N, C-alpha and C positions, 0 to 999 in steps of 0.2 A: 352877254356870258359867254359868249363864244369865241373864241382868238385873243381873250382877255377883258377884264372889265370895263365899260365904258356907259355912262349915262349922258345922253345928249338931250339937249332943251332947245327947241328953235333952232334947231342947227348948232350949236355952240355945246362943247363937253364942259361937264362941271369937274371941277377939282376935289377928286374924292377923298385925299387925305393919303394917312400911313397905309404901308400896306395891309397891319391888321384892320385899320378903322375899313379898310377894303373888304376884308374877308368877313367883317360881321354884316354888310351890306348884301352880300354872295349868300351869306346864310340864310337871310331872310329873303333875297329875292328869288332862292331855289325851290323853297317855299311859300310862295304867295298867298297869304291868307290867314297862314298857320302861325301858332304862338311856337315861339324861338326863345329856349328859357335862357336865362343868366348863366346857368349851370352849362349848357349844351356850348354858349359862345366861350366860357372858361375852358373847356374841353379841347374846343378846337383851336384856339389862339396861345396855349401853353399846356400841351398834351402831356408834357412830360414831368415839367417841374415848375406850376404856377407859382406865382410870386403873390406877397402877401396882398399887392394891391391891384390883384387880376382882376377879381369882381368892381371895384370902381374904376378900373381902367376900362371896363369892357363895358361899362353905363358910361361914360365919358364919351366913348367912340358911338354908339347908340346917339348920345343928345348931338354930336357935331352934325351926325346923318340926319337926324331929325330937323335939325335948323336947315342943313344944306338943300334936303328935299321939298320942304315948305315953300322954297323959294321957286318951284316948279310952276308957271303959268297953268290957271286953268284946275289947279287941283287934281292933276291925272295921279298922283303917287304921293303917297303919305306915309310915313314911319311912325308907329302907334306904339305909344309904353303901355303896358299894362301888367296886373299884379303877375309876378314872376318873371316876367320878360317882354320879347317885343314882337311883333308883326308889321309887315307891309300889307298896304292895301291900294291896288292897281290891277287894271285889267291885264290877263295876262299875256292877251295880243302884244300888249307893248314890251315884252322880255324876249327876245330874239328865239332862246332855248325852248319856250312854252310854244311858241308860235308856231316854230318847226316843228315839233312833236304834234299840234293839232292838225298841220300839213299832212304829216304822215299817215295820221288816223285816217284823214279825208283820203289819203293813197289805197291803203289798205280796205276800207269799204268801196271806193271804186273798182279795184282788183276781184274782191269778193264779188260783186256785182256785176262782172263784165266787160267793164268801161276799163279797157288795158291801156287806151290811147290816155285817159285822162290820167290813171294811176302814174304812169309813165313821168308826163308832163309834171305831175305833183312832185315825184320822187327828185325828177332831174331837177326844179326848182329848189329842193330842201337840199341836194349837194351842192349847189352851185351858193348857196346862200349860208353853209355851214364853214365860216371862216377858219377854224382851227378848234384846238381842244379848249376844253371848258377850265374858263380864269388861268388861261396861259401868263406865266411869268411871275402868278403870286406863289409865297410859301405856304401849301397847303395843309390842313392839320388831317387828321385819321377820318373824319367824315366827309369833309370837300375831296379829299384824295381819292376815297372809297367812289362818291358822287363822279367823280370826275372820270374814273375807270369805267363807270356805267354809261354815263354818256357817250366816252368812245366807244363803248360794243355798240350803242344802240347807233352811232353813224356807220358801224360795219355794216350791223343789219340791215340798214337802208342802202347801202350801196349794194350788199348782195340781193336784196329784194329786188330793186331795178336789175340787176343784171339777171336775174331769173324771168323777170319780165322780157326782156330783150331777148333771152334765150328763148321763151314761149312762142316770141313772134319773129323769128328768124333772123335775127340780128347780132348773131355770134360775135361778129366784128365790133358791134358797140359794149358789148360785155365783156370782152379782152381790154379795149380802153379802159373800160371803168374800173377792172379789176386788178390790172397789174401793180398798179402803186399800192393799194391797200395789202395784197395779197404777199407785198415784199417787204412791205413794214411791218406785217404781222405773220410770221413765216410759219408760227406754231397755231393759227387761226385755221382749223381743218377745212371749213366750211366753206370759206373764201379760195383754197385752194382746189377745192374739190370744184367749183363753179368755173374757177379757170381752166381747170383741167378739161370739163365741159366743154367751155367754149372754144378751146384749141382742139379737142377733138372733132368738134362741128366744122371748123374751120381745115378740116384735115391737117393740121399741122401737130402730126403725131410725135415726133422729135420734141417738139415744144413743150407738149402736155407731159413727155415723160420726164424733160428736164424740171420742170415743175413738182412734179413729184419728187425726184431725186432730192430737189433741194429744201421741200417740205418734209422728205425721211430725216435727214443730217440735222436739220432744227430741231425736229421734236426730239431728236436721240441726244442731241446735245442740251438742248435747253430744259427738256422733262424728263428725258431718258426712259420713253415711251416710243412703240412702234406706230408708224402709220394707224388709223383706222380703217374698218372696211369697206368705206364707201370709196376713199382714195386708193385703196387695194384692188377694189373693183374695176375702178376707171385706170387704172396702170394696166391691169390685166387685158381690159378691152381695146386700150391703145396699142398692147404688144402685138395681140391677135390681129389687129387690123395692120399693123406695120408691117408683120410676115406675110398675111395675104396679098397685102400690096407688093410686097418687093416679090414674091412668089410670081404675083402677073405682070408684074415689070410696068406697074403704074404708081401713082401718088396716093390716090382715093381710095376710098373701099373697094371691094372688088366683087363682081355679081353674085351673088350667092354664097358670100362670106358673112362672118358675123356682124352685126350691125354694131355701130360703135355710138350709137345715141345714148347718151346714158339714161334718159327719162322717158326711155320705150316703154311701153309695159312692158312687165316681164318677170321671172322668180323674184321673190326676196332674197332666197339664199339657194345657192347651187351647190350641194356638198358631195355631189355624184364623182365618182373617179372619173378618169380620162373617157370619154366614148370612144371605141375603137373605130377607125376610120374607114378599115375594109371589111367592117361587117357584111358576111355572104351567109345564103343561107336560110334555115330556120324560117322562108316564105310563110308559110302553111300556119307553123303556129303562132309566129307574129300576128297574123291574121286574126286567129283565133282567139288568142288573149283580147286584142282591141275588140274583137265583135262583144267578148264578154263583158268587157267594161263599159263598154257603151250599152249594153241589154241592162245592166244594172242599174241604170238612171241617174239621175243627179241626186237624188234625195236621201242617198246612204252610200257609206263607203263601198268599196271596190276592193274585194283581197284576192289576191292570187297566188297559191302557193307552186313554186316551180321546184322540184327535186331531181337527183340525178347522180351520178358518180363522181369523183373527183377529175376535174380536168375537161368535162365536158359543155362548157362555155355558159353554164348559168349564170355568172355573174355578168359576164359580157352582154347576156342576153335581156335579162332584167336592167342593166345601166342603158343598154340600146333604146328597150320600151319607155323607161323613165324618160329619156331625151324627146322620142316621139312626143309622150304626152305634157310636155312643157308649155302648150299653149294652153291646153286644157286646165292645166294645175298653175296658174301663175303665182300665188303667192310660195312657191317655193321646192328643191328637191332635194329632199333629205336622202341620208346614206349613212348606214353602220355598220360596221364588221363586227357579228356577235362573236367569233373565235369558236363555233361549233365543235370544231375539230383540235383547236390548239391544244400544245402540250402543256400550256398554262392554265387549260382549264377555259371554258365559256366566260362571257361577259356577264354579270350577273344582272338582271332586270332593271333591278336599281339604277345600278351605274348605266345603261343603255339609256334610260329615260333621262338621265342629268345629260347626254351628251345630245340625244334629240331637240331636249328643250332649250337647250343652249345653240343650238343651229337655229332654232326658231326665233333666236333674240332673246329668249327671258334669262333674266338676270340669277345667276348661280345664288344669290341670294335669296330669291324671291322660290327658289325649289323646294317642296318638303320637305323633310327629313325620312319620312314614312313612307314605305313602298305604295299602302292605298291611296294616301294623299297626291304621290305623284301620278298614280296612274290617273286620278280624278283631273289633274290639272292638263296632262297630258291629252286626255281624251276632249277636254274643254277646250284646249286650244286647238285642236282637230275638228273640233264641231264649227268652227270661225272660219278654217282656212281652206283652201281648197290648194291641196299639196300632193306629191307623187314620195312618196318613202319607202325605201329599198332596204330592207331587213337581210342583210346576207349573211349566208354560212351559219343558219341557226343552227341550234344543238338539240330542241329537243320543244316539246308545245306549250311546257310549263315554263320556258326560258321567254319564248314570243308572246304566248296569249296576253300578259300585260300591255305588251306594246300596240295592240292591236286599237282600232277606234270602235266605239259603238253607236257613234251615228257622226253625221257631215258628209263632205263629197270626196274627202281624202280616197288617192289609189295606194293600195300596200302591195308591195311586192314583199317574197317570203323567199329564199334560198335557202335550201338543207341538202344535205348527204341521206338523208332519211325521209320514209314516206310522214308527213304531221297530217293526220285525215281529220283531227277534229276542230281545225282552224277556219276553215271556211266551207259554206254551203258547196262550191263546187268541190269535183274532184282536185287534188292535187296533178300538174302537167309533170310528168315525167319524162325528162327529157333526155331523150336516146343520143347516142353518137352521131355524128355526122352520117350522111348517106355517102357512097362514094362519089357522087357527083357535085354534092355540096363542100367534099372535102378536095377535090380536083378545083372546083370553083376558088377555094380558100387560098391553096397552093397558086392559080394563076394569079391572084389577087399580089401575091407576095413576091413571085418571082419572075411573073410576066405570062402572057398569053401563050406567046412564041415559043419559050422554052417546053412548056406542057405539052403541045400540041405537038412538037418536034418529036416526043415519046411519050405518049400516051399511058402505054404498057408501063413502062418504069416509073411514070407519074403519079397510076393507079397503085402501085407496089408502094412506093415510099409512103401513102395515104394510109394504106393497109397496114402497113408497119408500123405507123404511129398511132394504129388502134381507132383511126379514125377520131382521137381527140382533137377538138381543136388546138387544146393547148401545146400539145406535140407536133400537131402541123405547122403551126407558126415557128417554132422552135427551129423543126427541118427548113421550112422555107426561108426563113431569114439566114440560115445558115448556107443555103443555095444562093440567095441573092447576093452574098459578100461573095461567093465564087463562081463568078461567071464562065469559066472555062470548063467547071464541072459537068459532068453531064448527071440526067437521071440516074442513069446507071451507076455511077460512082457514089450517090447518095443512098441510093437501095445498098451497097455492099457493106457501106460505112454502117448502116441501122442494123444490118443483119448481121455481123459479127461483134458488137458491141456486150461487154457483159452486163448483167444485171445489179444493180447494188441495192432496190429496195424489194426483197422477195415478198413483202407483203401485200405489194401493189401487184402482181403476177395474177390474183385473181380477177383486179380489174382491167386491167389492162396488159397484157402478157411483154408488152414491147416499150409502154411509154418511156422507161428509164432510157432504154436505148437511145430514142429520140433527143431527151436530156441530156445523155451521156455526148451526142455526137455535138452537142453544141459545146460543150463543157470541156471534152479533152484537148480539142486544138488549142484552148487556152494558154497563154504562158503564165509560167508560176505565179507572177503578183496578182493575176487577174483571178486563177484559180484560189489563192489565199484569202481574197476579198472575198469572193462568192462564198466558201465556205464559213467565212464569218456571219454570212446571214444567219445560217444555222445553230450560231453559238447561244443566240439570245431570243428571246418571244417577244420582243415589243412589235408595234404595229409596224414601225418604219426607222430607218436608220437615215444619219446624215451623212456627208463626208467627212467631217472632222471625228463621227463616233466609227466612222467604217476605217480611217487612218489608224485610231486606236487600236481597235480589235484586229486590227492585220498586220500592225508595225511597220506601215509604210508611210512615205511625206503626203501631204496633203495634195500636192499637185500630181504625187505619182496616183496617187486614189481617185482624182478625178478624173485621171486621163480613163483608166479603169474601167469605173463607173460607166463610163461615155460609151466602150468597149461592151460591156456587160449589157444595158440598155440597148445599142444595137443588135446585139444578137437575140434581145427577147428574154435573155435569162433573169432579168431584174427591169422591174415596172417603176415607172418615172412618174411620181405624184405631183412633181412640181421641179423648179430647179435645186432644191434643197430637199430633199425628200424622197427616199427610194424604200421600195418594198419586194419580195416576193410573193407568190402565187403559195396559197398553203402546203399544194403537194411539191413544187420547187423546194418552198422550205425544207420540206421533209427530206429532200434528195440532199441540199446542202450539209442539213445535219448527220445524216448516214456518212456523207462523203469525208465529213470534219472526225467522225468515229472512228472511220476507217485509215484516213491517212495524219490525223495530226494525235500525238499523244496525250494523254488526259492532263497530264501536268501543264501543257503547253495552252490547252484549251481555257483551262482556268486561269491562266497567267492573263489570257487574251482577254477573257472577260473582265478580271482585276483590272486591266490596263483602261478598259472602257469605264466602269466604274469611277476610276480616279478622275479620268477627265471630266465623268458628267459632274461628280461632286464638285469639281473647280468650275466647270461651267455655269451651273446651278448658283454657285456663289457670285462668281462675276456677274451675270444678269442681274440678280437681285440687290447687287450693292447700295443702288440710289434709295432701296425703299427697306434695307436692313441697317442695324446699328453695327459697322465693320467691326469694333473692337469687341463687342459681345459675340458675335459670330465667329470670330478670330479664336477667342478664349473657349468656346463652348467645342468648337468641332475638332481643335488642336492638329489641324492638317499641315502636313510636311509640303515642301514644294511640288507644283503639278510634275508628272513625272513627263508630259508632252508639254511643256507651254507654249510649243510651234501650233499646238492645232486649239489654242484660246483666242486667236487672233480673230476668227469671224464671231467670237461671242461678244454681244456689244449691251454693256451694260444698261439697265432698264429696258431690254428687249422682251418685256412678259408675254407679247406674242410668239416668241420661240418657245418659252416654258408652254403654252395654251396648247402648241402644237403637239410639243412632248408630252404632255402630261398623262396619257396612258402607257406611253414607255416608262415613265418615272415608276409609276407604279408596279409595274411588271418586273422592272429590273430591283428595287428594292424586295419584291418579293424573292425573287431569283439569287439577290444576295444571302436573303437568310437562310434560303432553302440549298445552297452550292457551299455554303463555309466561308461567306465573305462577310461575317459579322460586323469586321472593322469598317465596311463602306454602307452596310446596311442602314445602321442609324445613324449615320451621316447623311446619306443622302436624303434620307427623309426628314431630317432636321432643315437641310440646305433647303428644301422646296417647301418646307412650313410658311414663308410669309408669302410668298404666291398662293400657296392654297387660301391662306387664311382672307388675302387683299379679293380674291378673287369668290370669296363663299363655297371654297370646296371642301366644307368640313367632313365629308364620309372620307375622304381622300386623306387628309388629314389622321382620322382614325384608322383606316385600313394600312398607308404607311407606317404611322409609329406604331401601332401594336406590331406589325412584323419587327420594326425595328426594337422595340422592347425586346422581343421575344430573342432578339439576334445579342442584344445587349446582356440579356442574364446570363446565356451559354457563355458568353465571355467573361463574366464577374465584371464588369466595369462598371462602378458604383456612379460613378459621374454621368455615365451615356443612360444607365437606369433612369438616374432622376431628370435626364432632360427629356428622355420618353414621354415618362409620368407628367412633366409639365407641359408639354405640348399636346399630350392627349386631354388635359385639363382646358386647355384653351379651345377645343373643338367641342367637349362638351359645356363649356360654359356657353357658347353660343348658338348651341342647339338645345340650348337650358336642360341639361343633364346635370343640375346642380349638386347633384348626392355623390353622382359617380366622379364627377368633379373635384367634389373634397376630397375624397377618396385617393384620388391620383395626388393632391396637391400635399396633402397631409405625408404622404410617403415622399415628396419631394424634401419637405423643411426637415424628417427624419434624417433623410439620406446626408442632406447637406451640412447637418449638423454634425452626423457620424463623420464626414469627411474632414470638418474642421474648415467648411468653408464661409464665413459669416456673411460676404456678400451676397453670394447664392441664395443662403437661407433667409436674408433680408428679401431678396428679390421674391423668393418664394411668397412669403408671409404678407408681402402687397400684395402679390397675386389672391392670395387668400381673403384678404380686404376686398378685393373685389367681389370675389365671391359671397362674403357676409352682408356687402351692401345690395346685391340682388337679391339677396334673401332675407332681409330685413334686419339680420344684426348688426343695426347701425352703430352702435357703441364700440363693438368691439372692430369694425372697420376704421372707424374713427382713431383706435388707441394703436394698431397697426400701424396707421398709416403716418401719425405724427411721432413714434417711435423712429419710423424709417429716415425721416426729415430729419430729427435731431441727430439721429447717428450718423447723417451725412455721407453715406457710401455710394447710394445709388444717384440715377440723375433726378434730379428733385422738380422738375416739372410734369411728369407726368403723377409724380407722389403728390405734388400741389393740387393738381386737378380732382386728383381722387376725395382728399379733404377739404378743397370747396364744395365738391357735389354732397358730400355727406352732411355737411353743415348746412349747406340748403336745406336740404330733405328735413333736417331738424328744426329747421325756421330760424336759425341762428344766422340770417342774413348781412348783417354787419361783418361779422366773422368771417363769413364765405367772401363777401365783397373783398376785404382785404386780402386773403388768400389769393382769389383770382386776380388781383389785380399784381398782385407779387406776380404771379405767374406769368401776368402779360408783361410787365417790365423787362422779367429774365431773357422771356422770349424775344422782347425787341432789342435786346444786347447783344444775343447770341446771331439774329438773324437767323431764325428758322418758322419757316413759312406755317408748316403743318402747327406748330405750337401756338402760332400766333393766332390761327384761326380757332383753335379750342378756346383759347384763352377769351378774346373777343365775344364769342360766341356765350362762354359762360358767365362773364361779366356782363352779357346785356341778358340773360337769362334771371339772374339774382336782380338786377334794375328794373326789370319787368314784375317781379316778385313784390318788389318794396314799392310798387304803385307808380313808380317813375316810366311811364310808357315811354316820352318823348326820348327820353337818353336810351332806354332799351331798345327802341327802333333803331336808330342810328348805327347803336352798336352791332344789334344784330345783321344789319343790311352790311355793314362792312366785313364781317364774318363771312357771309354768303360770297361776297365780291371778292373777297380772298381767295377761298376756296373755288370759286370758279377760275380765277387766273392761274391759280396754281395747281390743280387740278387734284385738291386733297378733298376726297369724299367723306372721311370718317366723319361721325357724328354729324353730317349735314342734317339728318330727318330731324334730332335733336332742336339744332338751330331753325330750321323752318318751322317745329312745331310752338316752339317760345316765340318767335316772330309772329305767328297765329294768334297765340295768345295775346300779345300786346297790342294786336289791332282788333281786339276783341275788347280788351280796356280801354281803347281810345276810341271805341265805338265804330270803325270802320269796318263794319260786319264785312263786305263785299271781298274787300281784301284779304280779310282772316280766312272765309271758307276757302278761297283760293290758296293760300300759303298752307292751310290743314290740309289739302288734298294733295297737296304737294310733298307734305310729312309724312303723310301714310301710305305714299309710292312710294318715297326715300327709303321708309322704313323697311317695306316689303322686299326692295332691292337690296337692302343690305342685309337682310335674315336676321335682324336683330329683336326677336320676339316682343321683348321687354319694351322697347321703343315703340313697336308695332301699337302694345296696349296703352301705352302712354299718348299718344297722337292720337287714338280714338277719343282717348278720355278728353282730350284738351277739345277736339271736334264736338265729343258729345255736350259740353259744357256750352261751347258756342251757339249750337244748335238749341239748345233750350233758351240761351238767353234771349235769341230772336225768336222764342215763341213758337219754334218748329218741334213740338215735345215728340212725337211719334218717332221721328228722325234720331231725335237725342237718344230716347231707349233705346231704340236698335244700336248706337253707336256703341252706349255704355255697355248692351249684352256683349256686342262683340269684343270689347274691350275686358269686359270679365271673363270670358270662354278663354282668350288667351292667356290672361295673366293666370287663370285657376291652373290653366295645362302646365305651364311652366312653372308655378310655384313661386310667383312673383307678388309678393304680399303688398307691397304700396300701392299697385295700381288695383290688385284686387279692391282693396280698400277705397280706394277713390272709385271705382266701379261701381260697387255695392254703393257708395252714399249717394253716387247721381241716381242710380235706380230707387234708392229708397225716397228721394224726394219727388219722382215720377210717382210713386206707389202711393204717397202719404194722404192724398186727396179721393182717392178711391179704394183703397185697403188700407188701413191706418194699421193692421195686425201685422200684414206682410212687410208694411215699411219699417215697423221697428224690428222685426226680423233682422232685416238687412241692416239697421244702423248697429244692432247688437255686434250682427257680423263684422260688420267696420269697426265697430271701438274695441274688441278685442286685439285687431292687428293692430289698429294704430296706438293704443295702451302699450301692446308688448314692442313695438317700434319706439315709442316714445317722442312720436311727432307730434306737432301743435294741431294736426287735422282732429286730434282725439278730443280738444275742446268743444270746437264746431258740435262734431258728433255726440259729444256728451249731452251738449243744451239741444239739441234736436230730438233728441231721444224723451229728453226731460218732458218737453215742451208737448210731445205728442202723448205722452202718458198722463197730462194734465187733465 
């Protein structure tokens, strides 16, 4: 079957007949021993428009094959006709695909047992004998096409497994040779690209590894509209660091003491720390004492250390240095968050900080609970299982930090603050003083060179003193000196002593620190000064070059040159090659300079330029995941003021948006509070699709509430309706159904008032989804059918809604017809996302009609298409239906595997009603298998979720399941559960009411 369909008997090939006849044989051979129905054959041979003679033709093909195979000597293979279909009986080992799959299983077992040599030999044999794609040359239908894609992925997985083994045994050369072809053939398969990068790095071919990264990045952007994943990014950084280290050392390979480039080396799962200062000096006693205290804390409880001190005294530098030193002790991750305790925009709320920290740990956004207590519980549960070091930088107060601290486990937590936080740790805080004079001189030496300091120690000491012994100020002065080799120490003293003070409020902390800032700022050219002041205009975490160009009015090239100068002078901190930020103290300085130097209207105009650029940037990035016509109509944008700055924004680059997430929220707030209402609601709406896809429902709520306030101030009814609409989306996903209802009713009223029939219909369709979730099925059905008849909206989502409601009402034939229409239109349009949904929905109806074999084929095809296209929406429902199909077919082990995958997928997506549905289905399978205690526990989980979100249908199902458990031990309690379920089902008018009524009557006899 691999490389083409061939049947050989005694060395001679059999003539298999027409392509359609060969497809019949292929369907049977893929599922040796299992019944393939005539309906399945018809759907495969004529997927679009089967002729009237389809069934007789399929039977004729099967009869021809039966006669042909009966001639094979020894009865080694037979095609058997049974009621409803056919099956093939033969030894699976006689079919190449099944034989090679068995060999792969043997290889995995050998590798698990530590017999790597045997595993390598087996897998090498598999690859050598895998002669080509499944059924090459035949016109495959939907089922065989899905299986061909699945088999192709199997071969890729075998190649990657063998490459892993080669890397584990130090044979990177063999891994490279094995991977180059598959990696080129599948440029968007990130696992293959990552393995090839690893192998090239092992061979010290760092340029080759970076070339692989660039090719994968371009392919992912072009074909899928996404950025490379975390593993590819980590390998890229590793290769860049090693290449840079090698160049500095003048050698090709890794330098001694440099960063390791072995990606499989044990190390942190994530490193979110800011850049470690390479010239860290001083603080030896503090470092030693803190490390000793952490060691004394033992390994059975978390170690929490608080470091406080004035602004600029080096708290962040110290704790980042300590966190890096503890990397080996904490191999599961190094986490970091700036809590913005002194920010103009206010500190980061504890709930929002937990989202950031949990995301750094890799927890999907959809799994993060909505309420603070549940988030705290999840965070502490995650930390209890990991050895991580966490830096909570720039804390505002105890109330902000306390929810972020673990109560068990072996994590190390560092908290920095300008205030004394006495209640957070058993040990008193470490109050970090300014540097001693000797430490200050050591830092100055590290920056300008030992010879220059020792040539004039008196004036060097005066420089340190004038900098208030603050590390930040000394670093600025030292950088200025380093760039002026002709200057003497006395020149710097003279300049520091005569500079005016721009921040009077800082005089109490360090009278001359601003003079040090000014010494680095004043010599700048006007463009550089303008860019530096631009940082003080906005309150986000960081800015990138196009954002700074928008703020300053410079070109992108000019801005890039200026940023390099600012970084060189240590006025700006470089987070990576596209993100820059200022220290809190420096940002305050930049803000004060802006207030003094730039008129208020000029500052407001600059912020407006940034907001305009950001709105257009977000729209560009979200283009592949949005409906462009809808966004254009909703936002009513004029042309971008700076189209030149959009060149760096790539459509589909959602990772750029991930990095800008905190900025977007801060800038929506700033726009709303500084009179930029026109941009406030537009920026909120532009980011909605990203927030929604990543399950950042808190962000939707906060940004759109600000947008709603801005829209209300401006009196823009269109904008008010938009904000209500998208606030409703967050409420629906977080199961705040009554609040969602209020928002959507507002939308309907406003759209009707504006004379916008399409907008009114769209809002009513959204209401229909809410009605479906809350059990108002007839109203949901009527709304969607009315929208379908009107024909003003895209019919595909509405068809899906109609079909789902009909399915719950038990009107399976009607539901199937609607979903098949959805599938037909999606195929005509070539829309993969809609194809995934339609295939899954048709499969779900087939399963509920008792057509398990057809359901399995359709559901597997839907999942295969999701895997290929990356569309994850509704994946959990498809997995749950596939699991239930396996239960129906009596394949319980496969059912349990898919049930657990469904529960996990529902949790990752954050869809609570699906979480309840997946648990109800799993509970039913466990009951069927006789595992009654586990089943009851799962029903209780489903009931708890469904009750909390007021989702009646899954409540009723869970109550019914629990009643079946109780009837033998407490008939009265079982009847109580049945009555509750019956009330729900009668109100919804679903067919389950008849079964429950019958069981209730039986129990009362």
